[in-house]
MILO-652671 format. One line per 5 residues: number of its first residue (from 1); their letters; for each residue x, y, z of N, C-alpha, C, CB. Coordinates in nm, 2 decimals, always signed. Glycine has a CB too. Layout:
MILO-652671
NUM> A> X,Y,Z,X,Y,Z,X,Y,Z,X,Y,Z ~ ...
***
This chain:
MILO-652671
1> MRLRR> +0.07,-0.12,+0.01,+0.00,+0.00,+0.01,+0.07,+0.13,+0.03,-0.10,-0.02,+0.10 ~ +0.04,+0.21,-0.07,+0.14,+0.34,-0.09,+0.05,+0.45,+0.00,+0.17,+0.40,-0.28 ~ +0.12,+0.53,+0.04,+0.05,+0.66,+0.18,+0.14,+0.78,+0.10,+0.13,+0.63,+0.42 ~ +0.05,+0.87,+0.09,+0.10,+1.00,+0.01,+0.03,+1.12,+0.08,+0.06,+1.01,-0.17 ~ +0.09,+1.18,+0.12,+0.04,+1.29,+0.24,+0.14,+1.42,+0.13,+0.13,+1.24,+0.46
6> PELAC> +0.11,+1.49,+0.06,+0.20,+1.61,+0.01,+0.19,+1.69,+0.10,+0.18,+1.69,-0.11 ~ +0.09,+1.72,+0.18,+0.11,+1.88,+0.27,+0.20,+1.82,+0.40,-0.09,+1.97,+0.35 ~ +0.26,+1.71,+0.38,+0.35,+1.68,+0.52,+0.47,+1.62,+0.46,+0.28,+1.58,+0.63 ~ +0.47,+1.59,+0.31,+0.60,+1.60,+0.24,+0.63,+1.41,+0.28,+0.74,+1.75,+0.33 ~ +0.52,+1.33,+0.28,+0.53,+1.22,+0.30,+0.45,+1.13,+0.16,+0.48,+1.20,+0.45
11> DAEVR> +0.57,+1.02,+0.13,+0.54,+0.94,+0.02,+0.59,+0.79,+0.07,+0.61,+1.01,-0.11 ~ +0.52,+0.72,+0.13,+0.55,+0.58,+0.21,+0.47,+0.48,+0.16,+0.52,+0.59,+0.37 ~ +0.59,+0.37,+0.12,+0.51,+0.22,+0.11,+0.50,+0.14,+0.23,+0.57,+0.12,+0.00 ~ +0.40,+0.10,+0.25,+0.35,-0.01,+0.37,+0.33,-0.17,+0.31,+0.18,+0.05,+0.45 ~ +0.41,-0.25,+0.40,+0.41,-0.39,+0.35,+0.34,-0.45,+0.46,+0.55,-0.46,+0.31
16> TRSEI> +0.30,-0.55,+0.49,+0.28,-0.64,+0.59,+0.25,-0.82,+0.52,+0.15,-0.57,+0.67 ~ +0.29,-0.87,+0.67,+0.30,-1.01,+0.65,+0.23,-1.09,+0.77,+0.46,-1.04,+0.64 ~ +0.10,-1.17,+0.77,+0.00,-1.20,+0.85,+0.01,-1.33,+0.86,-0.11,-1.15,+0.81 ~ +0.05,-1.43,+0.94,+0.04,-1.58,+0.95,-0.03,-1.59,+1.08,+0.19,-1.67,+0.95 ~ -0.12,-1.72,+1.07,-0.17,-1.75,+1.18,-0.18,-1.92,+1.16,-0.29,-1.67,+1.21
21> HCDAD> -0.13,-1.96,+1.28,-0.16,-2.13,+1.28,-0.20,-2.17,+1.47,+0.03,-2.24,+1.21 ~ -0.17,-2.29,+1.49,-0.24,-2.33,+1.62,-0.19,-2.45,+1.65,-0.39,-2.35,+1.62 ~ -0.16,-2.46,+1.80,-0.13,-2.58,+1.86,-0.23,-2.64,+1.94,-0.03,-2.57,+1.92 ~ -0.23,-2.73,+2.00,-0.32,-2.79,+2.08,-0.38,-2.71,+2.20,-0.25,-2.91,+2.13 ~ -0.30,-2.62,+2.24,-0.33,-2.52,+2.33,-0.39,-2.39,+2.30,-0.23,-2.49,+2.39
26> AFVTE> -0.36,-2.34,+2.18,-0.37,-2.20,+2.14,-0.37,-2.15,+2.00,-0.27,-2.13,+2.20 ~ -0.43,-2.06,+1.97,-0.41,-2.02,+1.82,-0.29,-1.91,+1.83,-0.57,-1.96,+1.75 ~ -0.20,-1.86,+1.74,-0.08,-1.82,+1.72,-0.06,-1.72,+1.62,+0.00,-1.92,+1.69 ~ -0.07,-1.59,+1.62,-0.06,-1.51,+1.50,+0.09,-1.45,+1.51,-0.17,-1.39,+1.50 ~ +0.14,-1.41,+1.42,+0.29,-1.36,+1.37,+0.26,-1.28,+1.25,+0.39,-1.50,+1.32
31> DHVVA> +0.31,-1.15,+1.32,+0.26,-1.03,+1.22,+0.41,-0.97,+1.22,+0.12,-0.92,+1.27 ~ +0.44,-0.89,+1.07,+0.50,-0.81,+1.05,+0.46,-0.70,+0.98,+0.58,-0.86,+1.03 ~ +0.52,-0.57,+1.01,+0.47,-0.43,+0.96,+0.60,-0.35,+0.90,+0.40,-0.34,+1.10 ~ +0.64,-0.32,+0.79,+0.76,-0.22,+0.75,+0.68,-0.12,+0.66,+0.89,-0.31,+0.65 ~ +0.72,+0.00,+0.67,+0.72,+0.12,+0.60,+0.82,+0.17,+0.58,+0.67,+0.21,+0.65
36> REGAD> +0.84,+0.20,+0.44,+0.95,+0.25,+0.37,+0.95,+0.40,+0.30,+0.97,+0.16,+0.27 ~ +1.00,+0.47,+0.33,+1.00,+0.61,+0.27,+1.13,+0.60,+0.18,+0.99,+0.73,+0.39 ~ +1.09,+0.59,+0.06,+1.21,+0.56,-0.06,+1.26,+0.43,-0.02,+1.34,+0.69,-0.07 ~ +1.42,+0.45,+0.02,+1.49,+0.35,+0.05,+1.52,+0.34,+0.19,+1.60,+0.35,-0.02 ~ +1.45,+0.42,+0.25,+1.46,+0.44,+0.41,+1.38,+0.35,+0.49,+1.41,+0.58,+0.46
41> VIFDR> +1.39,+0.24,+0.57,+1.29,+0.23,+0.66,+1.25,+0.35,+0.77,+1.32,+0.12,+0.72 ~ +1.11,+0.37,+0.79,+1.05,+0.47,+0.86,+0.98,+0.40,+0.99,+0.95,+0.55,+0.78 ~ +0.96,+0.27,+0.95,+0.88,+0.19,+1.08,+0.91,+0.03,+1.03,+0.67,+0.23,+1.09 ~ +0.93,-0.03,+1.13,+0.95,-0.17,+1.13,+0.88,-0.26,+1.26,+1.12,-0.17,+1.11 ~ +0.81,-0.33,+1.26,+0.74,-0.39,+1.39,+0.72,-0.52,+1.38,+0.60,-0.33,+1.43
46> RWRKR> +0.75,-0.63,+1.45,+0.71,-0.77,+1.46,+0.63,-0.81,+1.56,+0.81,-0.86,+1.46 ~ +0.55,-0.87,+1.60,+0.49,-0.93,+1.69,+0.45,-1.06,+1.67,+0.41,-0.87,+1.71 ~ +0.43,-1.15,+1.81,+0.34,-1.30,+1.80,+0.26,-1.27,+1.91,+0.43,-1.46,+1.83 ~ +0.14,-1.30,+1.92,+0.06,-1.30,+2.01,-0.04,-1.48,+2.00,-0.02,-1.15,+2.00 ~ -0.02,-1.51,+2.14,-0.08,-1.65,+2.18,-0.24,-1.61,+2.24,+0.03,-1.73,+2.32
51> IPRSA> -0.33,-1.69,+2.18,-0.47,-1.68,+2.24,-0.51,-1.80,+2.25,-0.58,-1.60,+2.17 ~ -0.53,-1.85,+2.38,-0.53,-1.96,+2.46,-0.66,-2.01,+2.36,-0.55,-1.94,+2.65 ~ -0.70,-2.14,+2.37,-0.80,-2.21,+2.33,-0.90,-2.25,+2.43,-0.76,-2.31,+2.27 ~ -1.04,-2.21,+2.41,-1.13,-2.22,+2.54,-1.23,-2.30,+2.50,-1.18,-2.07,+2.61 ~ -1.25,-2.45,+2.58,-1.35,-2.50,+2.57,-1.49,-2.44,+2.57,-1.33,-2.58,+2.64
56> G> -1.59,-2.43,+2.51,-1.74,-2.42,+2.57,-1.73,-2.28,+2.50,-1.78,-2.43,+2.78
***
């Protein structure tokens, strides 16, 4: 996705990747977001979340 804000002199490209899998006890999400302005990385974040399964 490209974000252009001429009034802020911003022209950034945002890329995301998300995966979800599970084991016997939980669902697991893994996400990665990178924003670039030209060749410069202006934001980069990864995170992982376990969501416990619940019966009922």
